C-alpha positions as CSV (number, residue, x, y, z in Angstrom):
1,X,0.0,0.0,0.0
2,X,1.2,3.5,-0.8
3,X,0.7,4.7,2.8
4,X,2.7,1.8,4.2
5,X,5.6,2.6,1.8
6,X,5.5,6.2,3.1
7,X,5.9,4.9,6.6
8,X,8.9,2.8,5.6
9,X,10.3,5.8,3.7
10,X,9.9,8.0,6.8
11,X,11.7,5.5,8.9
12,X,14.6,5.4,6.4
13,X,14.8,9.2,6.3
14,X,14.9,9.2,10.1
15,X,17.9,6.9,10.1
16,X,19.8,8.9,7.5
17,X,19.2,12.1,9.3
18,X,20.4,10.5,12.5
19,X,23.6,9.3,10.9
20,X,24.3,12.9,10.0
21,X,23.6,14.0,13.5
22,X,25.9,11.5,15.1
23,X,28.7,12.2,12.7
24,X,28.3,15.9,13.4
25,X,28.4,15.3,17.2
26,X,31.8,13.6,17.0
27,X,33.2,17.0,15.9
28,X,31.3,18.8,18.7
29,X,32.8,17.2,21.8
30,X,33.7,20.6,23.3
31,X,30.1,21.9,22.9
32,X,28.9,20.8,26.4
33,X,30.3,24.0,28.0
34,X,28.9,24.5,31.5
35,X,26.1,21.9,31.1
36,X,24.4,20.9,33.3
37,X,25.2,23.5,36.0
38,X,22.7,26.2,35.1
39,X,19.4,24.7,36.4
40,X,17.7,21.4,37.3
41,X,17.1,18.9,34.5
42,X,13.5,18.2,33.7
43,X,12.7,14.5,32.9
44,X,9.2,14.2,31.5
45,X,7.4,10.9,32.0
46,X,4.9,10.8,29.2
47,X,2.4,8.7,31.0
48,X,0.5,9.3,34.4
49,X,1.9,8.2,37.8
50,X,1.9,4.5,38.6
51,X,2.7,3.1,35.1
52,X,6.0,1.7,33.9
53,X,7.2,5.0,32.2
54,X,6.7,6.8,35.5
55,X,8.5,4.1,37.5
56,X,11.4,3.9,35.0
57,X,11.9,7.6,35.2
58,X,11.8,7.7,39.0
59,X,14.3,4.8,39.3
60,X,16.7,6.5,36.8
61,X,16.4,10.1,38.2
62,X,18.5,9.7,41.4
63,X,21.3,7.8,39.6
64,X,21.3,10.5,36.8
65,X,21.4,13.2,39.5
66,X,24.5,11.6,41.0
67,X,26.2,11.2,37.6
68,X,25.4,14.8,36.4
69,X,25.8,16.5,39.8
70,X,22.6,18.4,39.1
71,X,19.0,18.0,40.3
72,X,16.8,15.8,38.1
73,X,13.1,16.4,38.4
74,X,10.5,13.9,37.1
75,X,7.4,15.5,35.8
76,X,4.4,13.4,34.6
77,X,2.7,14.8,31.5
78,X,0.3,12.1,30.4
79,X,-2.4,11.7,27.8
80,X,-2.9,10.7,24.2
81,X,-0.7,7.6,24.4
82,X,2.4,9.7,25.3
83,X,1.8,12.4,22.6
84,X,1.1,15.2,25.1
85,X,4.2,14.6,27.1
86,X,6.4,14.1,24.0
87,X,5.1,17.4,22.5
88,X,5.9,19.2,25.8
89,X,9.5,17.9,25.5
90,X,9.8,18.7,21.8
91,X,8.6,22.3,22.3
92,X,10.9,22.9,25.2
93,X,14.1,24.9,24.8
94,X,16.8,22.7,23.2
95,X,19.4,23.6,25.9
96,X,19.9,20.2,27.5
97,X,17.6,20.7,30.4
98,X,14.5,18.9,29.1
99,X,14.3,15.2,28.2
100,X,11.5,12.7,28.1
101,X,11.1,9.0,28.9
102,X,8.9,7.4,26.3
103,X,7.3,4.0,25.8
104,X,6.7,1.7,22.8
105,X,3.7,3.9,21.9
106,X,6.2,6.3,20.4
107,X,6.8,3.9,17.6
108,X,3.1,3.6,16.8
109,X,1.8,7.2,17.1
110,X,3.1,8.4,13.8
111,X,0.8,6.0,11.9
112,X,-2.1,6.0,14.4
113,X,-2.6,9.7,14.8
114,X,-3.9,11.9,12.0
115,X,-1.6,14.7,12.9
116,X,1.1,14.8,15.6
117,X,1.9,18.2,17.3
118,X,5.6,17.6,16.5
119,X,7.7,16.2,13.7
120,X,9.0,12.8,14.8
121,X,12.1,13.2,12.6
122,X,13.1,16.9,12.8
123,X,11.9,17.9,16.3
124,X,13.1,15.0,18.4
125,X,16.6,13.7,19.0
126,X,17.1,10.1,20.2
127,X,19.3,9.8,23.3
128,X,19.2,6.3,24.8
129,X,17.3,3.1,24.3
130,X,16.9,2.1,27.9
131,X,15.7,-1.5,27.6
132,X,12.9,-3.9,26.7
133,X,10.6,-6.3,28.4
134,X,8.0,-8.9,27.6
135,X,4.4,-7.9,27.9
136,X,2.2,-10.1,30.0
137,X,-1.4,-10.9,29.5
138,X,-3.0,-11.3,33.0
139,X,-6.5,-12.2,34.2
140,X,-8.5,-10.8,37.0
141,X,-9.2,-13.2,39.9
142,X,-12.9,-12.5,39.3
143,X,-12.8,-13.6,35.6
144,X,-12.4,-17.3,36.5
145,X,-9.7,-17.6,33.8
146,X,-6.7,-19.6,35.1
147,X,-4.8,-20.5,31.9
148,X,-4.2,-19.2,28.4
149,X,-5.5,-22.4,26.9
150,X,-8.8,-22.0,28.8
151,X,-9.0,-18.4,27.5
152,X,-8.5,-19.3,23.9
153,X,-11.0,-22.2,24.0
154,X,-13.7,-20.0,25.5
155,X,-12.9,-17.2,23.1
156,X,-13.2,-19.6,20.1
157,X,-16.4,-20.9,21.5
158,X,-17.9,-17.4,21.2
159,X,-17.4,-15.9,24.7
160,X,-16.6,-12.2,24.5
161,X,-13.8,-11.0,26.7
162,X,-12.7,-7.5,27.5
163,X,-9.1,-6.6,27.9
164,X,-7.4,-3.3,29.0
165,X,-4.3,-1.7,27.7
166,X,-2.6,1.6,28.3
167,X,-4.3,3.1,25.2
168,X,-5.4,2.7,21.6
169,X,-2.4,2.0,19.5
170,X,-0.3,1.0,22.5
171,X,1.9,-2.1,21.8
172,X,-0.3,-4.1,24.2
173,X,-3.4,-3.2,22.1
174,X,-1.7,-4.1,18.8
175,X,-0.2,-7.3,20.2
176,X,-3.7,-8.5,21.4
177,X,-5.3,-7.4,18.1
178,X,-2.7,-9.4,16.2
179,X,-3.3,-12.4,18.5
180,X,-7.1,-12.2,18.0
181,X,-6.7,-12.0,14.2
182,X,-4.4,-15.0,14.1
183,X,-6.7,-17.0,16.4
184,X,-9.9,-16.1,14.7
185,X,-11.8,-14.5,17.6
186,X,-12.6,-11.0,18.7
187,X,-12.0,-9.3,22.1
188,X,-13.4,-6.0,23.3
189,X,-10.5,-3.5,23.9
190,X,-10.8,-1.0,26.7
191,X,-8.1,1.8,26.5
192,X,-6.8,3.4,29.7
193,X,-4.8,6.6,30.2
194,X,-1.9,4.7,31.8
195,X,-0.7,1.6,33.6
196,X,-1.7,2.9,37.1
197,X,-5.4,3.1,36.3
198,X,-5.3,-0.1,34.3
199,X,-3.8,-2.0,37.3
200,X,-6.4,-0.6,39.6
201,X,-9.2,-1.9,37.5
202,X,-7.7,-5.4,36.9
203,X,-7.1,-5.8,40.6
204,X,-10.7,-4.7,41.3
205,X,-12.2,-6.9,38.6
206,X,-13.6,-4.1,36.6
207,X,-11.9,-5.5,33.5
208,X,-11.3,-9.2,32.9
209,X,-8.0,-9.1,31.2
210,X,-5.1,-6.7,31.0
211,X,-1.9,-6.5,29.0
212,X,1.1,-4.6,30.1
213,X,4.9,-4.8,30.4
214,X,6.3,-7.3,32.9
215,X,7.7,-4.2,34.7
216,X,4.2,-3.0,35.2
217,X,2.3,-6.2,36.1
218,X,4.9,-8.3,38.0
219,X,4.3,-6.7,41.4
220,X,0.6,-7.6,41.0
221,X,1.6,-11.1,40.0
222,X,4.0,-11.5,42.9
223,X,1.3,-10.3,45.3
224,X,-1.3,-12.8,43.9
225,X,-3.6,-10.0,42.8
226,X,-3.8,-11.2,39.1
227,X,-3.3,-14.5,37.2
228,X,-0.5,-14.5,34.6
229,X,-1.5,-16.2,31.4
230,X,1.1,-15.7,28.7
231,X,4.0,-13.4,27.7
232,X,4.5,-11.8,24.3
233,X,8.2,-12.5,23.6
234,X,9.5,-15.6,21.9
235,X,11.5,-16.7,25.0
236,X,10.2,-17.1,28.5
237,X,11.2,-14.5,31.0
238,X,13.7,-15.3,33.8
239,X,11.4,-13.4,36.1
240,X,8.4,-15.5,35.2
241,X,9.8,-18.9,34.2
242,X,6.5,-20.7,34.6
243,X,4.5,-18.4,32.3
244,X,4.4,-19.7,28.7
245,X,5.0,-17.6,25.7
246,X,2.3,-16.9,23.0
247,X,4.8,-18.4,20.5
248,X,4.9,-21.8,22.3
249,X,1.1,-21.8,23.0
250,X,0.0,-22.3,19.4
251,X,1.2,-19.1,17.7
252,X,4.7,-19.7,16.5
253,X,6.9,-16.6,15.9
254,X,4.7,-14.3,17.9
255,X,6.9,-11.5,19.3
256,X,6.0,-8.1,20.7
257,X,8.3,-6.7,23.4
258,X,7.7,-3.4,25.1
259,X,10.5,-0.8,25.3
260,X,11.5,2.5,26.9
261,X,13.8,5.3,25.6
262,X,15.0,8.8,26.4
263,X,14.5,11.6,23.9
264,X,15.5,15.2,23.7
265,X,14.3,18.3,21.7
266,X,15.6,18.0,18.1
267,X,17.9,21.0,18.2
268,X,19.6,19.9,21.4
269,X,23.4,20.2,20.8
270,X,24.8,16.8,19.8
271,X,27.5,17.1,22.4
272,X,24.9,17.4,25.1
273,X,22.9,14.5,23.6
274,X,26.1,12.4,23.8
275,X,26.9,13.5,27.3
276,X,23.4,12.7,28.5
277,X,23.6,9.3,26.8
278,X,26.8,8.5,28.6
279,X,25.3,9.6,32.0
280,X,22.2,7.3,31.3
281,X,24.4,4.4,30.4
282,X,26.5,4.8,33.6
283,X,23.3,5.1,35.6
284,X,21.9,1.9,34.1
285,X,25.0,0.0,35.2
286,X,24.7,1.1,38.9
287,X,23.4,-1.7,41.2
288,X,20.6,0.6,42.4
289,X,19.2,0.8,38.9
290,X,20.3,-2.5,37.3
291,X,18.9,-4.6,40.2
292,X,15.5,-2.9,40.2
293,X,15.1,-3.2,36.4
294,X,16.2,-6.9,36.4
295,X,13.8,-7.7,39.2
296,X,10.9,-6.2,37.1
297,X,11.8,-8.0,33.9
298,X,13.6,-5.2,32.0
299,X,16.5,-6.3,29.8
300,X,18.8,-3.3,29.9
301,X,20.0,-2.3,26.4
302,X,21.7,1.1,27.0
303,X,22.1,1.9,23.3
304,X,23.7,5.0,21.9
305,X,21.8,7.8,20.0
306,X,22.5,6.3,16.6
307,X,21.3,2.8,17.6
308,X,18.3,4.2,19.4
309,X,17.2,6.2,16.3
310,X,17.6,3.1,14.1
311,X,15.5,1.0,16.5
312,X,12.7,3.6,16.7
313,X,12.7,4.0,12.9
314,X,12.2,0.3,12.5
315,X,9.4,0.2,15.1
316,X,7.6,3.0,13.2
317,X,7.8,1.0,10.0
318,X,6.8,-2.4,11.5
319,X,3.8,-1.3,13.6
320,X,2.8,1.4,11.2
321,X,2.3,-1.3,8.5
322,X,0.1,-3.3,11.0
323,X,-2.0,-0.3,11.9
324,X,-2.7,0.5,8.3
325,X,-3.3,-3.0,7.1
326,X,-5.8,-3.7,9.9
327,X,-7.5,-0.3,9.7
328,X,-6.9,0.5,13.4
329,X,-8.4,3.9,14.2
330,X,-8.0,6.2,17.1
331,X,-11.2,7.0,18.9
332,X,-12.0,9.2,21.9
333,X,-10.6,7.8,25.2
């Protein structure tokens, strides 16, 4: 389809522009100047409190503060699957004092939204790909569902289930839409404004199923509040070794990991982008951060700006194609 080819072209342009940015940055190593001594660093979490983006930002902030010798303040700016917070970051002064922690929805929004309030290529600079994690499909205790096999059998028999995700076009939503299409049944999708509200409702039984990153749902699994059914990556998670994958449960090759990244305004000096990247990487290697992420199922990647941009460009192409081919539309949340 013509639109799909435009998505792929956009992702390719993104990568080419990024190569130029990184090459330029190597000649700008003296451009950091007094950064970051002028004022606190603003780290925008693009989802509301309680979700994985918020938690990732708040785990990283103290370690970053120690690395940069400057206050790092986490600010939640949620809404529109991360678009509102990302726009706030993109519109901020490109002086190295505003960054954003984004989620996998960032790779879907360009194809899902009719018009974004920022240019994903020109107005955003990739800083660090933090890491990735399996998503987990869990059931409410009140649902009566205790296994993925039981869920599939009842779904194929015609029973209608409702599942919650962190929003329309979130990777959780798309992963479950792909699963339903492959399996030949239909589920009712309930979008939430973030992981915090989603977890509240699955614990209370207001929604039967929920899909979220292992980072988000594992505390509820460990406490016995929800029933883990299946994970979305091709390999089982070390943190949930008894939870099967979708791939081994009758859907070979199924793979949809969640991920987190740090971005900056597009005109942020490359030397500052590189300096922030190095500070994030050092922070990710500290026990205080590494141990917490590992415990919650995050596989730390700690990529540089170039690799981060390449990864995001590929995500835009892959999931954009799925959105268009399956006519997934954004509706009021």
